N, C-alpha and C positions, 0 to 999 in steps of 0.2 A: 504494500500500500504506500503510495506517495503522500507526503505531507506538504502542504503549502501554507504560507503565511499571506493573508490578504490585508492590504492597507485599507482599513475601513474609511479613512478620510477621502480616498480616491475611488471608492467603490459604491455602487448603489446599495439599497437596503435589502434586496431580495437574494435568495440563494442563486438564482440564475445570473444576477449581476456579478456575484463572486466568481461563478464559473467562467463567465465571459472575461472578467478581469484576469483570472489565472491564465486562460487561453491566450489572451492578447499580450500579457506582460511577463509571464513566467514560463509557461510550457505550451508551445503551439501544437504539441501532439495530443493534448487533452481533447477527447471526443465526447460529444453529447448531442442530443437532439433538441431543437427549439424551433419555434416558428412565430406565433402571434405576440408573445410576451404580454398577453392580456388575460390569461386563464381560460381561454375559450377552446383552443384546438386540442389541448392535452398532449402535444408533442413533447413537452419537457417533463412528462410524468416520470417519476423515479421513486425508488424506495429510499427514504431519508430517515435515518435512525429507527428503522423497523416499521415505518409507516409510509403508505403510498401518499405522495403529495406532488403538486406541481411546483417546480423550481421557480417559476415566474410569480407565483402568488405566496410562497412561503418566505417570510422574513428571516434573515439571518438571526435576529434576536429571538425568534421563536424556537431556535434549536437549543437543545439541552447540553450541547458540548461545552466543555470548560472554556472560558475566555472568549465566548462567541466564535469559536473555531468553526470552520465549515464542517458540517457533519460528514460522517463516513457514508458514502453512497455505494451500495452493493448492486451487482448484477448477477442474477441467477441464470446460468446457461441451461439450455434444455438438455436433458439426459439422452 
């Protein structure tokens, strides 16, 4: 698992904003789906801290991770 530090002063308030910040400023190989950024299309749906959520509508402050760190996002591959 890779760990990233996000500059909250330079990043928007949503988990998707943090993902975009990481992709643009730290690790261009980070891959995730997104589209509308409005909570309508569901493209950015992911499992965040064990719950299904939309990265574009979930605030970073809503995450339970210490120090408002970006939550661990997991992907379950098909068997």
